[in-house]
C-alpha positions, 0 to 999 in steps of 0.5 A: 447277175444283171446286164448292168453289173457286167457292163460296169467293169467293162466300162471302167476298163474302157475308161482306163484304156481311153485315159491311158491313150490320151496320156500317151498321145500327150506325152508323144506330142510334148516330146516331139515339141521339145525336140523341134524347139531344140533345133536350130539352123547353123552357118555353113563355113565352106563347101566342096564339090563332090564327084556327083554334080548334084551333091555338095559337102558343106563344112559346119562347126558345132559342138560334138554332142549336137546332131545334124537332123536336116540338110537341104538347098534352095536352088534359085537360078543363079545361086544356091542357098544351103540349109543345115539344121542341127539339134542339141540333146534334150536336157543338155549341158556342156562343161566345155564349149568347143566346136568340131568340124563336120562335113555334111552332104547337101543334095541339089535339084540341079548341078551346081555349075558356076552358081554362087553358094550362099549361107541360109543363116547369114545370107553371105557367100560361102567360100569353096574349099 
C-alpha cells in the first residue's frame, strides 16, 4: 500500500468532520439569531420598592407563554429608566390573547431614594404601588 492510499480515507473523514462543524456552527448562529429577533422590550405598568433600596419590583403585563430574559435600569441622576425585555416562544401562536401580571426584580446601581422612575418604552413616569 502506498502512502497516498492511506491518506485518501483520512482526507475524506477530515472533510466530513469539517463540513459537519460548519453546519453545526451555522445552525447555532441561526437559532441564536431567531431568539434575538423574538425579543422585545415591554412597558412597566408600576413599581414597588423592596427591602433592598437598590432593588425595585417592576409590574409588567404579558402573555403567560412569554419569558422575561433581561431586566436593567439606567441610573441617570434625578431619574431611573426601567428596561424589561421578554421573548416569545419559537414557533408560537396563541389562540387566546390574554395578559398576566408579573413582578420582576430590577437591580439599581444606587438606592432609588426620591428619584423619578421612567418606563423605557414610553418614556413616561411609572407610578409607585
